[in-house]
Backbone of each chain as nested JSON, in Angstrom:
{
  "chains": [
    {"id": "A", "residues": [
      {"number": 1, "name": "VAL", "atoms": {"N": [-29.112, -65.651, -26.72], "CA": [-29.234, -63.75, -27.607], "C": [-30.382, -64.088, -27.857]}},
      {"number": 2, "name": "VAL", "atoms": {"N": [-31.017, -64.971, -28.964], "CA": [-32.011, -65.118, -29.414], "C": [-33.041, -65.153, -28.225]}},
      {"number": 3, "name": "ASP", "atoms": {"N": [-32.855, -66.149, -27.7], "CA": [-33.66, -66.81, -26.407], "C": [-34.085, -65.106, -25.515]}},
      {"number": 4, "name": "GLN", "atoms": {"N": [-32.9, -64.493, -25.38], "CA": [-33.021, -63.364, -24.505], "C": [-34.372, -62.204, -25.61]}},
      {"number": 5, "name": "ILE", "atoms": {"N": [-33.599, -62.174, -26.345], "CA": [-34.932, -61.358, -27.599], "C": [-36.248, -61.409, -27.407]}},
      {"number": 6, "name": "ARG", "atoms": {"N": [-36.171, -63.146, -27.546], "CA": [-37.747, -63.513, -27.094], "C": [-37.833, -63.039, -25.707]}},
      {"number": 7, "name": "LEU", "atoms": {"N": [-37.834, -63.166, -25.214], "CA": [-38.433, -62.962, -23.687], "C": [-38.262, -61.5, -23.318]}},
      {"number": 8, "name": "TRP", "atoms": {"N": [-37.648, -60.933, -24.763], "CA": [-37.676, -59.303, -24.288], "C": [-39.2, -58.588, -25.277]}},
      {"number": 9, "name": "GLN", "atoms": {"N": [-39.183, -59.307, -26.133], "CA": [-40.631, -59.497, -26.958], "C": [-42.401, -59.887, -26.321]}},
      {"number": 10, "name": "LEU", "atoms": {"N": [-41.214, -60.93, -25.611], "CA": [-42.782, -61.294, -25.19], "C": [-43.493, -60.455, -23.461]}},
      {"number": 11, "name": "GLU", "atoms": {"N": [-42.075, -60.464, -22.771], "CA": [-42.578, -59.046, -21.665], "C": [-43.793, -57.797, -22.495]}},
      {"number": 12, "name": "ASN", "atoms": {"N": [-42.551, -57.045, -23.709], "CA": [-43.14, -55.802, -23.784], "C": [-44.384, -56.374, -24.8]}},
      {"number": 13, "name": "GLU", "atoms": {"N": [-44.979, -57.46, -25.283], "CA": [-45.859, -57.868, -25.638], "C": [-47.32, -57.572, -24.994]}},
      {"number": 14, "name": "ARG", "atoms": {"N": [-46.94, -58.32, -23.555], "CA": [-47.516, -59.122, -22.897], "C": [-47.72, -58.221, -21.504]}},
      {"number": 15, "name": "MET", "atoms": {"N": [-47.541, -56.494, -21.736], "CA": [-47.672, -55.877, -20.855], "C": [-47.343, -54.077, -21.663]}},
      {"number": 16, "name": "LYS", "atoms": {"N": [-48.43, -53.308, -21.099], "CA": [-48.866, -51.919, -20.994], "C": [-48.405, -51.439, -20.565]}},
      {"number": 17, "name": "THR", "atoms": {"N": [-47.553, -49.841, -20.687], "CA": [-47.403, -49.673, -18.948], "C": [-48.112, -48.517, -19.876]}},
      {"number": 18, "name": "THR", "atoms": {"N": [-48.519, -47.373, -18.677], "CA": [-49.076, -45.201, -18.547], "C": [-48.77, -45.128, -18.165]}},
      {"number": 19, "name": "SER", "atoms": {"N": [-48.205, -43.976, -17.917], "CA": [-47.618, -42.959, -16.773], "C": [-48.629, -42.465, -16.681]}},
      {"number": 20, "name": "GLY", "atoms": {"N": [-49.368, -41.812, -15.672], "CA": [-50.493, -40.543, -14.646], "C": [-50.118, -41.019, -13.469]}},
      {"number": 21, "name": "PHE", "atoms": {"N": [-51.891, -41.007, -13.405], "CA": [-52.273, -40.301, -11.847], "C": [-53.345, -40.986, -11.502]}},
      {"number": 22, "name": "LEU", "atoms": {"N": [-53.633, -42.264, -10.613], "CA": [-54.484, -42.419, -10.192], "C": [-55.522, -41.81, -8.943]}},
      {"number": 23, "name": "PHE", "atoms": {"N": [-57.015, -41.716, -9.444], "CA": [-57.918, -41.063, -8.647], "C": [-58.544, -41.212, -7.933]}},
      {"number": 24, "name": "LYS", "atoms": {"N": [-58.509, -41.731, -6.094], "CA": [-59.55, -42.318, -5.934], "C": [-59.535, -41.578, -4.109]}},
      {"number": 25, "name": "ASP", "atoms": {"N": [-60.228, -42.004, -3.531], "CA": [-60.968, -41.827, -1.986], "C": [-61.938, -40.158, -2.35]}},
      {"number": 26, "name": "PHE", "atoms": {"N": [-62.679, -40.505, -3.319], "CA": [-63.46, -39.556, -3.709], "C": [-64.983, -39.535, -2.008]}},
      {"number": 27, "name": "ASP", "atoms": {"N": [-65.11, -38.314, -2.474], "CA": [-66.252, -37.947, -0.97], "C": [-67.795, -38.449, -1.136]}},
      {"number": 28, "name": "ASP", "atoms": {"N": [-68.155, -38.672, -2.652], "CA": [-68.576, -39.932, -2.799], "C": [-68.948, -39.847, -3.529]}},
      {"number": 29, "name": "ALA", "atoms": {"N": [-70.253, -40.917, -4.262], "CA": [-70.374, -41.285, -5.772], "C": [-70.582, -40.534, -6.516]}},
      {"number": 30, "name": "LYS", "atoms": {"N": [-71.007, -39.038, -6.067], "CA": [-72.022, -37.838, -7.216], "C": [-70.019, -37.593, -7.429]}},
      {"number": 31, "name": "GLU", "atoms": {"N": [-69.589, -37.571, -6.503], "CA": [-68.12, -36.711, -6.909], "C": [-67.944, -37.312, -7.721]}},
      {"number": 32, "name": "TYR", "atoms": {"N": [-67.116, -39.15, -7.749], "CA": [-66.729, -39.329, -7.978], "C": [-67.658, -39.929, -9.447]}},
      {"number": 33, "name": "GLU", "atoms": {"N": [-68.438, -39.783, -9.896], "CA": [-69.673, -39.938, -10.716], "C": [-69.323, -38.541, -12.511]}},
      {"number": 34, "name": "ALA", "atoms": {"N": [-68.576, -37.166, -10.977], "CA": [-68.554, -36.463, -12.1], "C": [-67.094, -36.275, -12.678]}},
      {"number": 35, "name": "CYS", "atoms": {"N": [-66.154, -36.876, -12.086], "CA": [-64.952, -36.247, -12.463], "C": [-64.904, -37.388, -13.451]}},
      {"number": 36, "name": "ALA", "atoms": {"N": [-64.952, -38.794, -12.757], "CA": [-64.758, -39.272, -13.837], "C": [-65.572, -39.644, -15.213]}},
      {"number": 37, "name": "GLY", "atoms": {"N": [-66.455, -38.771, -15.101], "CA": [-66.93, -38.746, -16.744], "C": [-66.379, -37.427, -17.07]}},
      {"number": 38, "name": "TYR", "atoms": {"N": [-66.664, -36.542, -16.628], "CA": [-65.328, -35.666, -17.176], "C": [-63.601, -35.914, -17.766]}},
      {"number": 39, "name": "ALA", "atoms": {"N": [-63.764, -37.074, -16.407], "CA": [-61.712, -37.417, -17.56], "C": [-62.204, -38.206, -18.674]}},
      {"number": 40, "name": "SER", "atoms": {"N": [-63.574, -39.269, -18.853], "CA": [-63.88, -39.816, -19.85], "C": [-63.59, -38.828, -21.369]}},
      {"number": 41, "name": "GLU", "atoms": {"N": [-64.821, -37.642, -21.0], "CA": [-64.942, -36.84, -22.247], "C": [-63.725, -36.4, -22.53]}},
      {"number": 42, "name": "ILE", "atoms": {"N": [-62.964, -35.55, -21.873], "CA": [-62.069, -35.056, -22.184], "C": [-60.579, -35.471, -23.234]}},
      {"number": 43, "name": "GLY", "atoms": {"N": [-60.866, -37.072, -22.883], "CA": [-60.007, -38.062, -23.312], "C": [-58.945, -38.502, -22.204]}},
      {"number": 44, "name": "VAL", "atoms": {"N": [-58.848, -38.71, -21.152], "CA": [-57.145, -38.962, -20.457], "C": [-57.445, -40.024, -19.637]}},
      {"number": 45, "name": "CYS", "atoms": {"N": [-59.275, -40.565, -19.5], "CA": [-58.969, -41.745, -18.605], "C": [-59.105, -42.894, -19.399]}},
      {"number": 46, "name": "VAL", "atoms": {"N": [-57.926, -43.756, -18.863], "CA": [-56.683, -44.639, -19.385], "C": [-58.167, -46.111, -18.964]}},
      {"number": 47, "name": "TRP", "atoms": {"N": [-58.423, -45.76, -17.514], "CA": [-58.946, -47.053, -16.997], "C": [-59.89, -46.626, -16.178]}},
      {"number": 48, "name": "ARG", "atoms": {"N": [-61.319, -47.3, -15.71], "CA": [-61.822, -47.049, -14.643], "C": [-62.604, -48.152, -13.667]}},
      {"number": 49, "name": "ASN", "atoms": {"N": [-63.211, -47.902, -12.731], "CA": [-64.193, -48.721, -11.763], "C": [-64.812, -48.18, -11.667]}},
      {"number": 50, "name": "ASP", "atoms": {"N": [-66.121, -47.565, -11.394], "CA": [-66.995, -47.216, -11.248], "C": [-67.183, -48.443, -9.54]}},
      {"number": 51, "name": "ARG", "atoms": {"N": [-67.255, -49.915, -9.793], "CA": [-67.357, -50.187, -8.55], "C": [-66.487, -49.683, -7.55]}},
      {"number": 52, "name": "ARG", "atoms": {"N": [-65.5, -49.77, -7.348], "CA": [-63.965, -49.347, -6.453], "C": [-64.354, -47.444, -6.226]}},
      {"number": 53, "name": "ALA", "atoms": {"N": [-64.89, -46.967, -7.458], "CA": [-64.91, -45.638, -7.343], "C": [-63.48, -45.52, -7.925]}},
      {"number": 54, "name": "MET", "atoms": {"N": [-63.175, -45.273, -8.694], "CA": [-60.871, -44.891, -8.988], "C": [-61.327, -45.383, -10.145]}},
      {"number": 55, "name": "PHE", "atoms": {"N": [-60.615, -44.235, -10.864], "CA": [-59.935, -44.052, -12.512], "C": [-58.344, -43.763, -12.433]}},
      {"number": 56, "name": "PHE", "atoms": {"N": [-58.167, -44.208, -13.208], "CA": [-56.723, -44.067, -13.805], "C": [-56.477, -42.801, -14.819]}},
      {"number": 57, "name": "ALA", "atoms": {"N": [-55.883, -41.38, -14.886], "CA": [-55.856, -40.622, -16.308], "C": [-55.002, -40.478, -16.382]}},
      {"number": 58, "name": "SER", "atoms": {"N": [-54.444, -39.942, -17.909], "CA": [-53.515, -39.838, -18.155], "C": [-52.742, -38.843, -18.47]}},
      {"number": 59, "name": "LYS", "atoms": {"N": [-53.868, -37.488, -17.576], "CA": [-53.509, -35.788, -17.13], "C": [-53.827, -36.169, -16.203]}},
      {"number": 60, "name": "HIS", "atoms": {"N": [-53.592, -34.693, -15.454], "CA": [-54.489, -34.732, -14.381], "C": [-54.242, -33.343, -14.359]}},
      {"number": 61, "name": "GLU", "atoms": {"N": [-54.019, -32.603, -14.977], "CA": [-53.951, -31.235, -14.941], "C": [-55.75, -30.101, -14.533]}},
      {"number": 62, "name": "GLN", "atoms": {"N": [-55.471, -30.953, -16.033], "CA": [-57.391, -30.398, -16.601], "C": [-58.678, -31.005, -15.226]}},
      {"number": 63, "name": "ILE", "atoms": {"N": [-58.4, -32.275, -14.66], "CA": [-59.051, -32.626, -14.161], "C": [-58.973, -31.769, -12.533]}},
      {"number": 64, "name": "ARG", "atoms": {"N": [-57.393, -31.98, -12.172], "CA": [-57.938, -30.615, -10.363], "C": [-58.008, -29.585, -11.113]}},
      {"number": 65, "name": "ASP", "atoms": {"N": [-58.313, -28.35, -11.805], "CA": [-59.157, -27.494, -12.183], "C": [-60.87, -28.07, -11.929]}},
      {"number": 66, "name": "PHE", "atoms": {"N": [-61.0, -28.947, -12.526], "CA": [-62.848, -29.41, -12.232], "C": [-63.232, -29.486, -11.583]}},
      {"number": 67, "name": "LEU", "atoms": {"N": [-61.89, -30.143, -10.552], "CA": [-62.077, -30.496, -8.869], "C": [-62.524, -29.255, -8.293]}},
      {"number": 68, "name": "LYS", "atoms": {"N": [-61.51, -27.742, -8.294], "CA": [-61.533, -26.647, -8.285], "C": [-63.158, -25.897, -7.923]}},
      {"number": 69, "name": "LEU", "atoms": {"N": [-63.327, -26.029, -9.208], "CA": [-64.158, -25.548, -9.721], "C": [-65.099, -25.371, -9.096]}},
      {"number": 70, "name": "ARG", "atoms": {"N": [-65.609, -27.461, -8.582], "CA": [-67.1, -27.835, -8.697], "C": [-66.953, -28.169, -6.398]}},
      {"number": 71, "name": "LYS", "atoms": {"N": [-65.686, -27.439, -6.872], "CA": [-64.973, -27.235, -4.786], "C": [-66.186, -25.59, -4.008]}},
      {"number": 72, "name": "LYS", "atoms": {"N": [-65.454, -24.921, -5.696], "CA": [-66.008, -23.738, -5.51], "C": [-67.749, -22.406, -6.181]}},
      {"number": 73, "name": "ALA", "atoms": {"N": [-67.906, -23.774, -6.094], "CA": [-69.422, -24.106, -6.791], "C": [-70.253, -24.407, -6.706]}},
      {"number": 74, "name": "ASP", "atoms": {"N": [-70.052, -24.938, -4.93], "CA": [-70.642, -25.829, -4.002], "C": [-71.313, -25.124, -2.573]}}
    ]},
    {"id": "B", "residues": [
      {"number": 1, "name": "MET", "atoms": {"N": [-62.086, -34.367, -0.176], "CA": [-61.681, -34.524, -1.173], "C": [-60.328, -35.43, -1.717]}},
      {"number": 2, "name": "PRO", "atoms": {"N": [-60.584, -36.188, -3.501], "CA": [-60.374, -36.914, -3.941], "C": [-58.933, -36.688, -4.098]}},
      {"number": 3, "name": "ARG", "atoms": {"N": [-57.792, -37.943, -3.836], "CA": [-56.387, -37.84, -4.031], "C": [-55.569, -38.188, -5.63]}},
      {"number": 4, "name": "ALA", "atoms": {"N": [-54.775, -37.387, -5.886], "CA": [-54.37, -37.865, -7.057], "C": [-53.409, -38.583, -7.244]}},
      {"number": 5, "name": "ILE", "atoms": {"N": [-53.281, -39.774, -7.311], "CA": [-51.53, -40.192, -6.523], "C": [-50.872, -40.754, -8.155]}},
      {"number": 6, "name": "ARG", "atoms": {"N": [-49.361, -39.953, -8.9], "CA": [-48.918, -40.434, -9.245], "C": [-48.367, -41.577, -9.074]}},
      {"number": 7, "name": "GLY", "atoms": {"N": [-48.248, -42.441, -10.424], "CA": [-47.741, -44.061, -11.041], "C": [-47.926, -44.228, -12.267]}},
      {"number": 8, "name": "VAL", "atoms": {"N": [-47.17, -45.159, -12.326], "CA": [-47.911, -45.922, -14.173], "C": [-48.512, -47.021, -14.291]}},
      {"number": 9, "name": "LEU", "atoms": {"N": [-49.901, -46.728, -14.806], "CA": [-50.217, -48.024, -14.617], "C": [-49.621, -49.712, -15.893]}},
      {"number": 10, "name": "ILE", "atoms": {"N": [-50.234, -50.465, -14.954], "CA": [-49.772, -51.723, -15.558], "C": [-50.783, -52.731, -16.287]}},
      {"number": 11, "name": "GLU", "atoms": {"N": [-50.906, -52.53, -17.754], "CA": [-51.57, -53.485, -18.535], "C": [-51.528, -55.178, -18.988]}},
      {"number": 12, "name": "CYS", "atoms": {"N": [-51.635, -56.334, -18.494], "CA": [-50.937, -57.501, -19.003], "C": [-51.678, -58.479, -18.404]}},
      {"number": 13, "name": "ASP", "atoms": {"N": [-51.571, -60.034, -19.337], "CA": [-52.114, -60.936, -18.996], "C": [-52.351, -61.546, -17.347]}},
      {"number": 14, "name": "PRO", "atoms": {"N": [-53.68, -62.536, -17.074], "CA": [-53.024, -62.462, -15.985], "C": [-52.151, -63.347, -15.156]}},
      {"number": 15, "name": "ALA", "atoms": {"N": [-51.114, -64.154, -16.249], "CA": [-49.553, -64.724, -15.612], "C": [-48.566, -64.084, -15.613]}},
      {"number": 16, "name": "VAL", "atoms": {"N": [-48.9, -62.7, -16.069], "CA": [-48.121, -61.861, -15.927], "C": [-48.011, -60.826, -14.489]}},
      {"number": 17, "name": "LYS", "atoms": {"N": [-49.86, -61.234, -14.535], "CA": [-49.667, -60.16, -13.85], "C": [-49.444, -60.55, -11.942]}},
      {"number": 18, "name": "SER", "atoms": {"N": [-50.203, -62.555, -11.906], "CA": [-49.166, -62.27, -10.896], "C": [-47.81, -62.775, -10.178]}},
      {"number": 19, "name": "ILE", "atoms": {"N": [-46.732, -62.688, -11.544], "CA": [-45.542, -62.806, -11.525], "C": [-44.574, -61.402, -10.437]}},
      {"number": 20, "name": "ILE", "atoms": {"N": [-46.375, -60.337, -10.855], "CA": [-45.889, -58.968, -10.791], "C": [-46.394, -58.631, -8.976]}},
      {"number": 21, "name": "VAL", "atoms": {"N": [-47.193, -59.227, -8.721], "CA": [-47.774, -59.649, -7.126], "C": [-46.971, -60.498, -6.533]}},
      {"number": 22, "name": "ASN", "atoms": {"N": [-46.29, -61.891, -7.155], "CA": [-45.179, -62.559, -6.41], "C": [-44.236, -61.168, -6.342]}},
      {"number": 23, "name": "ILE", "atoms": {"N": [-43.658, -60.733, -7.309], "CA": [-41.853, -60.182, -7.033], "C": [-42.641, -58.766, -5.928]}},
      {"number": 24, "name": "ASP", "atoms": {"N": [-44.178, -58.034, -6.05], "CA": [-44.014, -56.787, -5.113], "C": [-44.462, -57.821, -3.505]}},
      {"number": 25, "name": "SER", "atoms": {"N": [-44.765, -58.666, -3.659], "CA": [-44.961, -58.926, -1.932], "C": [-43.961, -59.195, -1.255]}},
      {"number": 26, "name": "GLU", "atoms": {"N": [-42.878, -59.175, -1.676], "CA": [-41.329, -59.062, -1.147], "C": [-40.953, -58.477, -0.057]}},
      {"number": 27, "name": "ASN", "atoms": {"N": [-41.528, -57.219, -0.092], "CA": [-41.499, -56.084, 0.209], "C": [-42.924, -54.776, -0.437]}},
      {"number": 28, "name": "HIS", "atoms": {"N": [-42.95, -55.084, -1.283], "CA": [-43.964, -54.257, -0.722], "C": [-43.845, -53.697, -1.416]}},
      {"number": 29, "name": "ASP", "atoms": {"N": [-43.099, -52.995, -2.818], "CA": [-41.709, -51.577, -2.977], "C": [-42.489, -51.34, -4.124]}},
      {"number": 30, "name": "TYR", "atoms": {"N": [-43.746, -52.109, -4.886], "CA": [-43.82, -51.344, -5.813], "C": [-45.311, -50.978, -6.598]}},
      {"number": 31, "name": "ILE", "atoms": {"N": [-46.023, -52.184, -6.271], "CA": [-47.327, -51.704, -6.478], "C": [-48.021, -50.929, -5.355]}},
      {"number": 32, "name": "ILE", "atoms": {"N": [-48.462, -49.882, -6.094], "CA": [-49.581, -48.685, -5.373], "C": [-50.441, -48.879, -5.285]}},
      {"number": 33, "name": "GLU", "atoms": {"N": [-51.277, -49.574, -5.699], "CA": [-53.449, -50.262, -5.92], "C": [-52.67, -51.458, -6.859]}},
      {"number": 34, "name": "ASP", "atoms": {"N": [-53.691, -52.078, -7.087], "CA": [-53.628, -53.393, -7.067], "C": [-55.255, -53.054, -7.648]}},
      {"number": 35, "name": "LEU", "atoms": {"N": [-55.313, -53.222, -9.043], "CA": [-56.833, -53.057, -10.307], "C": [-57.903, -53.861, -9.814]}},
      {"number": 36, "name": "ASP", "atoms": {"N": [-57.742, -54.586, -10.804], "CA": [-58.068, -56.207, -11.032], "C": [-57.203, -57.143, -11.624]}},
      {"number": 37, "name": "GLU", "atoms": {"N": [-57.312, -57.931, -11.928], "CA": [-56.271, -59.061, -11.853], "C": [-55.795, -58.908, -13.661]}},
      {"number": 38, "name": "GLN", "atoms": {"N": [-55.747, -57.569, -14.142], "CA": [-54.115, -57.788, -15.288], "C": [-54.034, -56.542, -15.001]}},
      {"number": 39, "name": "ARG", "atoms": {"N": [-54.323, -55.692, -14.366], "CA": [-53.976, -53.796, -13.73], "C": [-53.69, -53.948, -13.069]}},
      {"number": 40, "name": "CYS", "atoms": {"N": [-52.341, -52.713, -12.259], "CA": [-52.063, -52.725, -11.595], "C": [-51.308, -51.164, -11.269]}},
      {"number": 41, "name": "VAL", "atoms": {"N": [-51.248, -50.712, -10.919], "CA": [-50.343, -48.952, -10.35], "C": [-49.301, -49.098, -9.732]}},
      {"number": 42, "name": "VAL", "atoms": {"N": [-48.079, -48.632, -10.525], "CA": [-46.68, -48.997, -9.483], "C": [-46.194, -47.631, -9.978]}},
      {"number": 43, "name": "LYS", "atoms": {"N": [-45.116, -47.941, -8.672], "CA": [-44.438, -46.376, -8.183], "C": [-43.327, -45.801, -9.91]}},
      {"number": 44, "name": "GLU", "atoms": {"N": [-43.312, -45.168, -10.082], "CA": [-43.16, -44.327, -11.954], "C": [-41.462, -45.12, -11.234]}},
      {"number": 45, "name": "THR", "atoms": {"N": [-41.19, -44.95, -10.035], "CA": [-39.294, -44.988, -9.693], "C": [-38.833, -46.447, -10.199]}},
      {"number": 46, "name": "MET", "atoms": {"N": [-40.112, -47.346, -10.107], "CA": [-39.746, -48.547, -9.679], "C": [-39.8, -49.636, -11.049]}},
      {"number": 47, "name": "VAL", "atoms": {"N": [-40.83, -48.569, -11.947], "CA": [-40.991, -49.263, -13.08], "C": [-39.867, -50.34, -13.722]}},
      {"number": 48, "name": "GLN", "atoms": {"N": [-38.646, -49.801, -13.882], "CA": [-37.578, -49.72, -14.731], "C": [-37.189, -51.167, -13.532]}},
      {"number": 49, "name": "GLN", "atoms": {"N": [-37.262, -51.281, -12.824], "CA": [-36.278, -52.543, -11.641], "C": [-37.473, -53.442, -11.267]}},
      {"number": 50, "name": "LEU", "atoms": {"N": [-38.674, -53.047, -11.861], "CA": [-39.399, -53.884, -11.977], "C": [-39.718, -54.949, -13.441]}},
      {"number": 51, "name": "LYS", "atoms": {"N": [-39.356, -53.852, -14.463], "CA": [-40.01, -54.4, -15.679], "C": [-38.588, -56.21, -15.564]}},
      {"number": 52, "name": "GLN", "atoms": {"N": [-36.958, -55.567, -15.021], "CA": [-35.624, -56.017, -14.971], "C": [-35.739, -57.479, -14.315]}},
      {"number": 53, "name": "LYS", "atoms": {"N": [-36.596, -57.125, -12.881], "CA": [-37.291, -58.942, -11.909], "C": [-38.188, -59.591, -13.037]}},
      {"number": 54, "name": "LEU", "atoms": {"N": [-39.202, -59.044, -13.294], "CA": [-40.357, -59.785, -14.085], "C": [-39.196, -60.659, -15.484]}},
      {"number": 55, "name": "ASN", "atoms": {"N": [-38.355, -60.037, -16.034], "CA": [-37.334, -60.367, -17.453], "C": [-36.873, -61.551, -16.811]}},
      {"number": 56, "name": "GLU", "atoms": {"N": [-35.71, -61.687, -15.673], "CA": [-35.655, -62.639, -14.672], "C": [-36.319, -63.44, -14.449]}},
      {"number": 57, "name": "THR", "atoms": {"N": [-38.172, -63.221, -13.828], "CA": [-38.098, -64.101, -14.151], "C": [-38.645, -64.906, -14.811]}},
      {"number": 58, "name": "LEU", "atoms": {"N": [-39.153, -64.646, -15.813], "CA": [-39.569, -65.51, -17.152], "C": [-37.724, -66.249, -17.411]}},
      {"number": 59, "name": "ARG", "atoms": {"N": [-36.987, -65.504, -17.282], "CA": [-35.694, -66.095, -17.644], "C": [-35.521, -67.659, -16.971]}},
      {"number": 60, "name": "HIS", "atoms": {"N": [-35.352, -66.988, -15.515], "CA": [-35.292, -68.488, -14.772], "C": [-36.925, -69.009, -13.863]}},
      {"number": 61, "name": "PRO", "atoms": {"N": [-37.727, -69.311, -14.884], "CA": [-39.322, -69.688, -14.15], "C": [-38.58, -70.573, -12.842]}},
      {"number": 62, "name": "HIS", "atoms": {"N": [-38.456, -69.986, -11.49], "CA": [-37.83, -70.65, -10.787], "C": [-39.203, -71.237, -9.854]}},
      {"number": 63, "name": "ASP", "atoms": {"N": [-39.929, -70.479, -9.679], "CA": [-41.227, -70.511, -8.747], "C": [-42.419, -71.591, -8.791]}},
      {"number": 64, "name": "ASN", "atoms": {"N": [-43.175, -71.243, -9.535], "CA": [-44.115, -71.926, -9.733], "C": [-44.751, -71.912, -11.603]}},
      {"number": 65, "name": "GLN", "atoms": {"N": [-43.283, -71.345, -12.595], "CA": [-43.506, -71.281, -13.157], "C": [-42.667, -72.741, -14.3]}},
      {"number": 66, "name": "GLU", "atoms": {"N": [-42.083, -73.833, -13.424], "CA": [-41.459, -74.826, -13.964], "C": [-41.698, -74.958, -15.719]}},
      {"number": 67, "name": "GLY", "atoms": {"N": [-40.919, -75.167, -16.535], "CA": [-41.275, -75.888, -17.462], "C": [-42.584, -75.05, -18.818]}},
      {"number": 68, "name": "SER", "atoms": {"N": [-42.471, -73.856, -18.359], "CA": [-43.177, -72.755, -19.187], "C": [-42.492, -72.343, -19.981]}},
      {"number": 69, "name": "GLY", "atoms": {"N": [-40.965, -72.754, -20.068], "CA": [-39.911, -71.618, -20.801], "C": [-39.932, -72.385, -21.629]}},
      {"number": 70, "name": "SER", "atoms": {"N": [-40.28, -73.512, -22.787], "CA": [-40.002, -74.261, -24.274], "C": [-41.42, -73.803, -24.561]}},
      {"number": 71, "name": "ASP", "atoms": {"N": [-41.669, -74.11, -25.707], "CA": [-42.2, -73.788, -26.446], "C": [-43.772, -75.092, -26.958]}}
    ]}
  ]
}
């Protein structure tokens, strides 16, 4: 039992999970930059990789609205 | 239009990450996107099962983890 608890702790210490949404397949770098920038700004961006142009956000509603508004403005 | 894919971001050390990739390689049922050596996005519905498998692997290190269970 001690071993099991130790392993369980090990796993929890060594692994962090965050629910959310992966944003990918942007039309161009500009769209990615704007969107990832916005996500960072409002504090929902958990991880981003500019080279691969994808990011992970804890929430998606505001980003979805942001994208819609951007499309309209175009 | 970009896609937003629902999932769970897993952040862990490279050793745990490689075990996850190993578990996924059987059926490719867990990982949605491999991000880097310490991160991947996993299907929300599969996280519990993945944790269970991960625990099993850590408890019974049979593949390439032999001997690493002791202090």
